[in-house]
SEDO-260723 format. One record per residue (C-alpha): x, y, z; residue in three letters; residue number from 1. Coordinates in steps of 0.2 Angstrom, whole numbers, plus 5000, padded with zeros to 4 digits. Example, Ala and Ser with C-alpha at 12.3 -4.5 7.8 and 13.67 -1.06 7.14 Angstrom:
BEGIN
5062:4978:5039:ALA:1
5068:4995:5036:SER:2
//
This chain:
BEGIN
5000:5000:5000:MET:1
5006:5017:4996:SER:2
5009:5031:5009:SER:3
4994:5040:5001:GLU:4
4982:5025:5002:ALA:5
4989:5021:5020:GLU:6
4985:5039:5026:ASN:7
4968:5039:5018:LEU:8
4964:5022:5026:PHE:9
4970:5028:5044:LYS:10
4956:5042:5043:LEU:11
4943:5028:5044:LEU:12
4937:5024:5062:PRO:13
4946:5009:5070:ALA:14
4930:4998:5070:LEU:15
4929:4999:5051:TYR:16
4947:4995:5049:ARG:17
4946:4980:5061:ILE:18
4930:4973:5052:ARG:19
4938:4976:5035:ASP:20
4954:4966:5040:ALA:21
4942:4952:5045:GLU:22
4934:4952:5028:ARG:23
4950:4952:5018:GLY:24
4953:4971:5016:GLY:25
4941:4976:5002:PRO:26
4939:4993:5010:LEU:27
4958:4995:5011:GLU:28
4959:4990:4992:ALA:29
4946:5004:4988:LEU:30
4957:5017:4998:CYS:31
4971:5012:4986:GLY:32
4961:5015:4971:VAL:33
4955:5032:4978:LEU:34
4973:5036:4982:ALA:35
4978:5034:4964:GLU:36
4965:5045:4958:GLN:37
4969:5058:4971:LEU:38
4987:5058:4965:ALA:39
4982:5061:4947:LEU:40
4971:5075:4953:LEU:41
4985:5083:4963:ARG:42
4997:5081:4948:GLU:43
4984:5089:4937:ASP:44
4981:5104:4949:LEU:45
5000:5106:4950:ALA:46
5001:5106:4931:GLN:47
4987:5118:4929:LEU:48
4996:5130:4941:TYR:49
5012:5128:4931:ASP:50
5003:5131:4915:ASP:51
5000:5149:4921:GLN:52
5018:5153:4918:PHE:53
5028:5152:4901:ILE:54
5043:5145:4910:GLU:55
5034:5130:4917:THR:56
5019:5127:4906:CYS:57
5016:5112:4895:ALA:58
5023:5114:4877:GLU:59
5005:5114:4870:TRP:60
5000:5129:4881:VAL:61
5014:5141:4875:ALA:62
5005:5147:4860:PRO:63
4989:5150:4870:TYR:64
4999:5161:4882:LEU:65
5006:5169:4867:GLY:66
4989:5173:4861:GLY:67
4985:5183:4877:LEU:68
4999:5195:4872:ILE:69
4996:5195:4853:GLY:70
5010:5183:4849:TYR:71
5009:5178:4831:SER:72
5016:5160:4828:PRO:73
5029:5156:4815:ILE:74
5036:5141:4805:HIS:75
5044:5129:4818:GLY:76
5058:5124:4806:VAL:77
5073:5127:4816:THR:78
5079:5122:4834:GLU:79
5075:5140:4840:GLN:80
5057:5140:4833:THR:81
5051:5122:4836:ILE:82
5045:5128:4853:SER:83
5036:5144:4855:ALA:84
5041:5145:4873:ARG:85
5057:5156:4872:ALA:86
5050:5168:4860:GLU:87
5034:5171:4870:VAL:88
5044:5173:4885:ALA:89
5055:5187:4877:ASN:90
5040:5195:4868:THR:91
5037:5208:4882:ILE:92
5055:5213:4883:ALA:93
5057:5214:4865:ALA:94
5042:5225:4863:ARG:95
5050:5237:4876:ARG:96
5064:5239:4863:ARG:97
5053:5239:4848:LYS:98
5060:5248:4833:GLY:99
5078:5248:4838:THR:100
5091:5240:4828:ALA:101
5097:5229:4842:SER:102
5080:5220:4844:VAL:103
5079:5218:4825:LEU:104
5095:5209:4825:GLU:105
5090:5198:4839:GLN:106
5074:5193:4831:LEU:107
5083:5189:4815:ALA:108
5094:5177:4824:ARG:109
5080:5169:4834:ASP:110
5067:5167:4819:THR:111
5079:5161:4806:THR:112
5093:5152:4816:GLY:113
5106:5160:4805:TRP:114
5119:5172:4811:PRO:115
5113:5190:4808:ALA:116
5119:5208:4807:HIS:117
5108:5224:4806:VAL:118
5114:5239:4797:VAL:119
5105:5256:4797:GLU:120
5110:5262:4780:PHE:121
5105:5280:4784:PHE:122
5120:5282:4795:GLU:123
5131:5278:4781:ARG:124
5125:5291:4769:LEU:125
5138:5304:4763:ARG:126
5130:5321:4768:CYS:127
5134:5338:4775:THR:128
5135:5336:4793:GLN:129
5127:5348:4806:HIS:130
5139:5356:4818:MET:131
5128:5350:4833:ASN:132
5129:5332:4827:HIS:133
5146:5329:4820:VAL:134
5150:5311:4815:ARG:135
5169:5310:4814:PRO:136
5169:5292:4807:ARG:137
5158:5297:4792:ASN:138
5171:5304:4780:HIS:139
5166:5311:4764:GLY:140
5180:5303:4755:THR:141
5189:5286:4757:VAL:142
5205:5286:4768:ASP:143
5217:5275:4757:LEU:144
5228:5273:4772:ARG:145
5216:5262:4781:ARG:146
5215:5244:4774:TRP:147
5200:5237:4784:GLU:148
5186:5248:4777:PRO:149
5192:5245:4760:LEU:150
5193:5227:4762:GLU:151
5175:5226:4769:ARG:152
5168:5237:4756:GLN:153
5151:5231:4750:GLY:154
5149:5218:4765:SER:155
5138:5219:4780:ALA:156
5152:5228:4789:PHE:157
5156:5241:4776:ASP:158
5159:5258:4786:SER:159
5162:5269:4771:LEU:160
5151:5283:4767:ALA:161
5140:5281:4751:HIS:162
5129:5292:4740:THR:163
5110:5291:4740:LEU:164
5102:5275:4732:ASP:165
5083:5278:4729:VAL:166
5079:5260:4724:ARG:167
5067:5250:4734:ALA:168
5077:5240:4747:ILE:169
5063:5227:4750:GLU:170
5068:5220:4733:ARG:171
5086:5220:4737:GLN:172
5089:5234:4725:GLY:173
5094:5249:4734:GLY:174
5104:5250:4751:ARG:175
5110:5267:4756:TYR:176
5093:5277:4758:GLY:177
5086:5287:4772:ILE:178
5072:5275:4778:PRO:179
5083:5259:4774:ASN:180
5088:5245:4786:VAL:181
5097:5230:4780:GLY:182
5097:5213:4788:LEU:183
5112:5202:4783:PHE:184
5110:5183:4785:LEU:185
5124:5170:4784:TRP:186
5116:5154:4777:ARG:187
5132:5144:4776:LEU:188
5135:5131:4790:GLU:189
5152:5131:4798:LEU:190
5160:5114:4799:LEU:191
5177:5109:4807:SER:192
5191:5097:4802:LEU:193
5201:5091:4817:THR:194
5219:5085:4815:ARG:195
5217:5081:4797:SER:196
5233:5076:4788:PRO:197
5239:5090:4777:ALA:198
5241:5085:4758:VAL:199
5259:5086:4754:ARG:200
5265:5095:4738:VAL:201
5283:5093:4741:ASP:202
5294:5093:4757:ASP:203
5291:5111:4760:GLN:204
5273:5115:4754:ARG:205
5256:5108:4760:PHE:206
5238:5111:4757:ARG:207
5224:5111:4771:PHE:208
5211:5103:4760:SER:209
5211:5084:4762:PRO:210
5207:5083:4743:LEU:211
5223:5093:4739:GLY:212
5214:5109:4732:ILE:213
5215:5127:4737:ASP:214
5202:5130:4750:LEU:215
5196:5146:4759:GLN:216
5197:5145:4778:LEU:217
5184:5152:4789:TYR:218
5184:5160:4806:SER:219
5176:5152:4821:LEU:220
5163:5165:4827:PRO:221
5163:5171:4845:GLU:222
5146:5170:4855:ALA:223
5135:5186:4854:VAL:224
5133:5194:4870:ASP:225
5114:5199:4871:ALA:226
5118:5215:4881:ASP:227
5133:5221:4870:ALA:228
5122:5228:4856:GLY:229
5126:5224:4838:PHE:230
5136:5210:4832:SER:231
5153:5212:4824:GLU:232
5163:5203:4811:ALA:233
5170:5192:4825:CYS:234
5153:5185:4828:HIS:235
5149:5178:4811:VAL:236
5157:5164:4801:PRO:237
5167:5175:4789:GLU:238
5180:5170:4777:PRO:239
5198:5173:4784:LEU:240
5207:5186:4775:SER:241
5226:5188:4776:ARG:242
5226:5205:4783:ARG:243
5213:5201:4797:VAL:244
5222:5185:4802:LEU:245
5238:5193:4802:ASP:246
5231:5207:4814:ARG:247
5221:5195:4825:ASP:248
5233:5180:4824:LEU:249
5232:5177:4843:ALA:250
5213:5177:4842:GLN:251
5211:5164:4828:HIS:252
5227:5153:4829:TYR:253
5228:5140:4843:GLY:254
5219:5125:4851:PRO:255
5200:5127:4850:LYS:256
5202:5142:4839:LYS:257
5199:5145:4820:SER:258
5215:5135:4814:LEU:259
5230:5126:4821:LEU:260
5245:5117:4813:VAL:261
5254:5102:4821:GLU:262
5271:5096:4814:ALA:263
5278:5079:4819:ASP:264
5267:5078:4834:GLY:265
5270:5095:4841:GLY:266
5260:5112:4839:VAL:267
5269:5124:4827:VAL:268
5270:5140:4838:ASP:269
5279:5152:4826:ARG:270
5268:5156:4811:VAL:271
5266:5171:4799:GLN:272
5252:5175:4787:ILE:273
5257:5179:4769:CYS:274
5251:5177:4751:ASN:275
5257:5160:4745:LEU:276
5249:5162:4727:ALA:277
5256:5154:4712:ASP:278
5272:5162:4705:SER:279
5284:5158:4690:ALA:280
5295:5147:4702:SER:281
5281:5139:4712:GLY:282
5273:5148:4727:TRP:283
5277:5166:4731:ALA:284
5284:5171:4747:HIS:285
5291:5155:4753:LEU:286
5297:5156:4771:PRO:287
5315:5156:4778:THR:288
5312:5156:4797:ASP:289
5293:5154:4801:ALA:290
5279:5143:4795:VAL:291
5268:5153:4782:SER:292
5249:5151:4781:ILE:293
5238:5158:4767:ASP:294
5220:5157:4774:PRO:295
5213:5163:4757:VAL:296
5220:5148:4747:LEU:297
5222:5136:4762:GLY:298
5241:5134:4759:ARG:299
5255:5130:4771:LEU:300
5273:5132:4769:ALA:301
5288:5127:4780:PHE:302
5306:5134:4779:PRO:303
5317:5123:4768:SER:304
5328:5118:4783:ASP:305
5313:5112:4793:ARG:306
5304:5100:4782:ALA:307
5292:5089:4793:PRO:308
5288:5071:4791:GLU:309
5270:5073:4796:GLU:310
5258:5088:4796:VAL:311
5241:5089:4804:ARG:312
5229:5104:4802:VAL:313
5214:5109:4811:THR:314
5203:5122:4803:PHE:315
5185:5127:4798:HIS:316
5176:5127:4781:TYR:317
5159:5132:4775:ALA:318
5145:5122:4767:PHE:319
5126:5124:4765:SER:320
5121:5109:4776:ALA:321
5127:5096:4788:ARG:322
5127:5083:4774:ALA:323
5140:5073:4764:ALA:324
5150:5069:4779:GLY:325
5159:5080:4792:GLY:326
5162:5082:4810:GLU:327
5144:5084:4815:TYR:328
5131:5073:4824:GLU:329
5127:5058:4813:ARG:330
5122:5045:4827:GLY:331
5104:5044:4821:ALA:332
5109:5037:4804:SER:333
5119:5023:4811:PHE:334
5112:5006:4808:THR:335
5122:4996:4821:GLN:336
5124:5005:4838:PRO:337
5141:4997:4841:GLY:338
5153:4994:4849:PRO:339
5163:4991:4833:ALA:340
5170:4974:4829:ASP:341
5185:4982:4821:VAL:342
5192:5000:4824:THR:343
5205:5008:4813:VAL:344
5214:5024:4815:ALA:345
5229:5034:4809:ARG:346
5228:5030:4790:GLY:347
5231:5011:4790:SER:348
5222:4995:4793:GLY:349
5206:4998:4783:LEU:350
5210:4985:4770:ARG:351
5212:4971:4783:ALA:352
5196:4977:4793:ALA:353
5185:4975:4777:LEU:354
5192:4958:4774:ALA:355
5188:4953:4792:ALA:356
5169:4957:4792:VAL:357
5164:4948:4776:GLY:358
5151:4938:4786:ARG:359
5144:4953:4795:GLY:360
5150:4966:4807:GLY:361
5154:4984:4810:LEU:362
5170:4993:4805:VAL:363
5173:5011:4813:GLU:364
5186:5023:4807:ILE:365
5190:5033:4823:ALA:366
5198:5049:4816:ASP:367
5198:5061:4802:SER:368
5213:5053:4794:GLY:369
5218:5049:4776:ARG:370
5218:5031:4770:TYR:371
5227:5027:4754:GLU:372
5224:5009:4751:GLU:373
5217:4997:4738:ALA:374
5201:4992:4745:LEU:375
5188:4979:4742:ALA:376
5173:4973:4752:LEU:377
5165:4955:4749:ARG:378
5149:4953:4758:ALA:379
5143:4935:4761:ARG:380
5125:4929:4759:ALA:381
5114:4938:4772:ASP:382
5128:4947:4780:ALA:383
5125:4964:4788:HIS:384
5140:4975:4787:ILE:385
5142:4994:4791:GLU:386
5158:5003:4787:VAL:387
5157:5021:4795:ARG:388
5167:5035:4802:ALA:389
5165:5038:4820:ALA:390
5152:5051:4825:ASN:391
5159:5068:4822:GLN:392
5174:5062:4812:GLN:393
5177:5064:4793:ARG:394
5190:5052:4786:PRO:395
5195:5053:4767:ILE:396
5198:5037:4758:VAL:397
5209:5040:4743:VAL:398
5209:5026:4730:LEU:399
5219:5023:4714:GLU:400
5205:5012:4708:ASP:401
5187:5011:4713:ALA:402
5182:5003:4730:LEU:403
5175:4986:4725:GLN:404
5159:4981:4734:VAL:405
5153:4963:4730:ARG:406
5136:4958:4737:LEU:407
5129:4941:4739:ALA:408
5110:4937:4740:ALA:409
5103:4945:4756:GLY:410
5118:4955:4760:ALA:411
5116:4973:4767:VAL:412
5130:4985:4767:VAL:413
5130:5003:4774:THR:414
5144:5016:4771:LEU:415
5142:5031:4782:ASN:416
5152:5047:4784:GLY:417
5166:5043:4771:LEU:418
5174:5055:4759:LEU:419
5179:5044:4744:ILE:420
5190:5049:4730:ALA:421
5192:5036:4717:GLY:422
5174:5030:4715:GLY:423
5164:5015:4720:LEU:424
5159:4999:4710:SER:425
5145:4988:4715:VAL:426
5144:4970:4709:THR:427
5135:4954:4714:SER:428
5141:4936:4717:HIS:429
5133:4920:4723:GLY:430
5114:4915:4719:GLY:431
5099:4926:4715:ALA:432
5091:4937:4728:GLY:433
5089:4955:4734:PRO:434
5104:4965:4739:ARG:435
5105:4982:4748:LEU:436
5119:4995:4748:LEU:437
5116:5011:4758:ARG:438
5126:5027:4757:LEU:439
5123:5039:4771:ARG:440
5132:5056:4773:HIS:441
5145:5051:4761:CYS:442
5154:5059:4747:THR:443
5159:5051:4731:LEU:444
5170:5065:4723:VAL:445
5162:5070:4706:PRO:446
5175:5067:4693:GLY:447
5183:5054:4705:ARG:448
5196:5066:4711:ALA:449
5201:5084:4709:LEU:450
5216:5092:4702:THR:451
5226:5105:4712:ALA:452
5215:5119:4703:ALA:453
5199:5111:4709:GLY:454
5194:5104:4692:GLU:455
5188:5086:4691:PRO:456
5202:5074:4686:LEU:457
5191:5062:4676:ALA:458
5176:5072:4672:PRO:459
5168:5059:4661:ASP:460
5171:5044:4673:ALA:461
5156:5038:4684:PRO:462
5159:5040:4703:ALA:463
5146:5026:4706:LEU:464
5145:5010:4695:LEU:465
5131:4998:4699:ILE:466
5133:4981:4689:ASP:467
5122:4970:4700:ALA:468
5104:4965:4696:SER:469
5091:4964:4710:GLU:470
5101:4977:4720:THR:471
5094:4992:4728:THR:472
5106:5007:4732:VAL:473
5099:5020:4744:GLU:474
5108:5037:4744:ILE:475
5104:5049:4758:GLU:476
5112:5065:4763:ASP:477
5126:5063:4750:CYS:478
5136:5070:4736:ILE:479
5140:5058:4722:VAL:480
5147:5060:4705:GLY:481
5139:5052:4689:ALA:482
5130:5036:4691:ILE:483
5130:5021:4679:ARG:484
5117:5008:4685:ALA:485
5112:4993:4674:GLU:486
5094:4989:4672:PRO:487
5087:4977:4685:GLY:488
5094:4988:4699:ALA:489
5085:5001:4709:GLN:490
5093:5018:4714:VAL:491
5084:5028:4728:GLN:492
5091:5046:4731:ILE:493
5085:5057:4745:ALA:494
5092:5074:4750:ARG:495
5108:5072:4739:SER:496
5117:5080:4725:ILE:497
5121:5070:4709:VAL:498
5134:5079:4699:ASP:499
5140:5074:4682:ALA:500
5153:5089:4683:THR:501
5143:5098:4669:ALA:502
5126:5100:4663:ARG:503
5130:5094:4646:THR:504
5137:5077:4653:ARG:505
5126:5062:4658:THR:506
5122:5060:4677:ALA:507
5112:5044:4676:PHE:508
5111:5030:4664:SER:509
5118:5013:4660:ALA:510
5136:5010:4655:ARG:511
5132:5012:4637:ALA:512
5128:5030:4634:ALA:513
5113:5027:4624:ALA:514
5105:5014:4635:ALA:515
5093:5017:4650:PRO:516
5099:5015:4667:GLY:517
5091:5007:4682:ALA:518
5074:5012:4690:THR:519
5077:5029:4698:LEU:520
5068:5038:4713:SER:521
5072:5056:4718:LEU:522
5066:5065:4734:ARG:523
5073:5082:4738:GLU:524
5088:5081:4727:SER:525
5098:5090:4714:THR:526
5104:5082:4698:VAL:527
5117:5091:4687:VAL:528
5117:5082:4670:GLY:529
5107:5071:4659:ARG:530
5096:5057:4665:VAL:531
5091:5042:4655:HIS:532
5082:5028:4665:THR:533
5071:5013:4662:GLU:534
5058:5020:4674:ARG:535
5058:5036:4684:LEU:536
5048:5029:4698:GLU:537
5047:5046:4708:LEU:538
5054:5063:4707:ALA:539
5048:5075:4721:SER:540
5054:5092:4726:ASN:541
5069:5090:4716:SER:542
5079:5099:4702:ILE:543
5086:5090:4686:ILE:544
5096:5103:4676:THR:545
5104:5098:4660:ALA:546
5109:5106:4643:ALA:547
5115:5102:4626:ARG:548
5133:5105:4621:ALA:549
5136:5116:4605:ALA:550
5130:5107:4590:GLY:551
5122:5093:4600:ASP:552
5105:5087:4592:VAL:553
5103:5071:4602:THR:554
5087:5065:4611:SER:555
5079:5072:4627:GLN:556
5089:5078:4641:LEU:557
5079:5069:4654:VAL:558
5071:5052:4647:TRP:559
5061:5039:4655:SER:560
5058:5024:4644:GLU:561
5041:5020:4653:ARG:562
5029:5035:4652:LEU:563
5014:5026:4660:GLN:564
5023:5022:4676:GLN:565
5030:5034:4688:GLY:566
5026:5051:4697:CYS:567
5034:5068:4693:ILE:568
5028:5081:4705:ARG:569
5035:5098:4711:PHE:570
5051:5098:4701:CYS:571
5062:5108:4690:ALA:572
5067:5099:4674:LEU:573
5071:5103:4656:PRO:574
5055:5108:4646:LEU:575
5058:5094:4632:ASP:576
5059:5080:4645:SER:577
5051:5064:4640:LEU:578
5044:5058:4657:VAL:579
5027:5053:4665:PRO:580
5015:5068:4665:ARG:581
5023:5081:4677:PRO:582
5012:5089:4691:TYR:583
5016:5107:4697:HIS:584
5034:5107:4688:CYS:585
5045:5121:4682:GLN:586
5058:5124:4669:SER:587
5076:5121:4674:ASP:588
5080:5137:4665:SER:589
5074:5146:4681:LEU:590
5087:5138:4691:VAL:591
5103:5146:4696:ALA:592
5116:5141:4709:PHE:593
5129:5150:4719:THR:594
5142:5138:4713:SER:595
5142:5121:4704:LEU:596
5161:5118:4707:CYS:597
5163:5104:4720:TYR:598
5174:5110:4734:GLY:599
5168:5128:4735:THR:600
5158:5134:4750:PRO:601
5142:5138:4740:GLY:602
5142:5122:4730:TYR:603
5124:5117:4725:GLY:604
5116:5131:4734:GLN:605
5102:5140:4725:LEU:606
5107:5158:4721:ALA:607
5098:5172:4731:SER:608
5090:5179:4715:TYR:609
5081:5163:4709:VAL:610
5062:5166:4707:PRO:611
5049:5161:4719:SER:612
5044:5146:4708:GLU:613
5060:5138:4712:ILE:614
5064:5145:4730:ARG:615
5046:5141:4735:CYS:616
5041:5127:4723:GLY:617
5040:5112:4734:ALA:618
5024:5104:4740:ASP:619
5027:5113:4757:ASP:620
5032:5129:4749:GLU:621
5050:5125:4753:GLY:622
5064:5126:4740:GLU:623
5067:5113:4727:LEU:624
5083:5103:4727:GLY:625
5095:5095:4739:ALA:626
5094:5108:4753:PHE:627
5075:5108:4754:HIS:628
5076:5102:4772:ASP:629
5085:5118:4777:LEU:630
5068:5127:4775:TYR:631
5076:5143:4769:ALA:632
5060:5151:4763:PRO:633
5051:5147:4779:GLN:634
5065:5155:4789:ARG:635
5064:5171:4778:GLU:636
5045:5171:4780:ALA:637
5047:5170:4799:ASN:638
5059:5186:4799:LEU:639
5047:5196:4787:LYS:640
5032:5192:4799:LEU:641
5042:5198:4814:ARG:642
5048:5214:4804:LEU:643
5029:5219:4801:GLN:644
5028:5219:4820:GLU:645
5044:5227:4826:TYR:646
5050:5238:4812:LEU:647
5048:5256:4817:ARG:648
5035:5267:4807:PHE:649
5043:5275:4792:GLY:650
5057:5263:4790:LEU:651
5059:5250:4776:GLU:652
5069:5234:4778:ALA:653
5078:5222:4766:GLY:654
5085:5205:4768:VAL:655
5102:5201:4761:PHE:656
5111:5185:4761:PHE:657
5129:5187:4766:ALA:658
5133:5169:4761:SER:659
//
């Protein structure tokens, strides 16, 4: 009996308790039932009291409390906006500062989940100053002796004086006008790479990028102090320039900072920042006494008399989303919880590990190292194998020839979190039966590998070759190059980019250029290049962009052999596509990207000027393509909704994407 039931039973007269014991305790049992209901009633009353306060109320009550103060709900598409609790709690305080630039900046961060900075453009107008309100920083002409204002010209932190611009700021036309307020947003996600082996050019020169290409390094932003007012350049993920890094080296260089260099197991303490661009003799300005770093090109040079054996670098780079592998949380995508049957690290042992798990098991790569081995994986019948990077690690696998994956009937193989340069080949062995290959958070480098200039090494070579019937290949949150899949297989792609390295090349087909490839399914994905499939089973919220080369008079750019089977909905694709009847689709001529060069920060990102038919063309009014689940249009709509409430009368606001 619980204490509640016991206390209730003791309230009865002793005579009733004695007679109840003689009859087997039915009254005592009734008191137990009543005590349970009393406990539920007490809990309900306590919750009703808690529901009167936003800090302690149930989640479903928060919008109703918000309704009492005129709170307007927004799209819950980010971690900050899934719950209305925080915004309702801050509404009264925000309204007390209504119309100020600081509250607009705070609202921009809270409603979009992106770093933000607000600029009052009327303060940057070049004008005759009143003697009672002198602005010493507002110079009529540019001071050529000060490098930082010149370097930041045109950015969110531009401090130069400008002439009047009378175009409407709401359409991102004009900026520097009397009623204008600009809200700058940084859409790119900042990702890290920790203790990654630098790619050696020679004994003296190295590159930060594990792919051996030039790479812009980014600064690790500091936390914004809500009481400090406006954010500064140090509070947003900005590309590191040479001058800024040279001036603020102590702020950006070191453990748990923007970048760090380790040589032969020790931290490099003496570094200098300089321009290591190409010159007639190799790289310009090679050092003689200190280690040189170029953050714009992602290059590293040692003095000739101190050539190290091993160099590891820690740095930050930018990408649109947490996809295609990286040092971010991926635990929910694991198929086997662990612990690993075989763990490998420090760039060796992966070949032996794959050979050891042919009958089933888990191989985990424990670091963000570089693995240069000839690899093959042979999965036996009904084997379940997972080869993955450890959570929040990003290893690179560099192959001279494609990774060979052979699947027997009933085999299930999962690759997770790997960056693979060299391609992947899938074949079958043994008897007939279904097979499954999963690619999650992986990158199969388009063009198989990249040159030092960032160009695809083999632009016409497929990155994924599927020559196995009765095989299903699932690709989720990945970047892959061109796919060649023989009929009889199924390829299901979600939230991924398939890049043939050019719109004029073929992104999906069989091995023979004129033959149709396997059955294809696309969900929230971007395909760059031609598509020829035996059946386009589904294409939803996706982009397929392709073009003909000069003088090309071949057949359709997107071609499904079976026109009576399949579903094409809410997509962008070429107008002359031969596919099942499309529903609510647009022409790919409306599509534009920030960049289609793999390895650049804006790779695959829709340009800010694309029309609403593409930016809001999905079935839920989100953007089409691989980054649909970022819900960028909904974030922007959240901000514009709040601007209607908090923008001071007489001012006009414009939203600008800084990245």
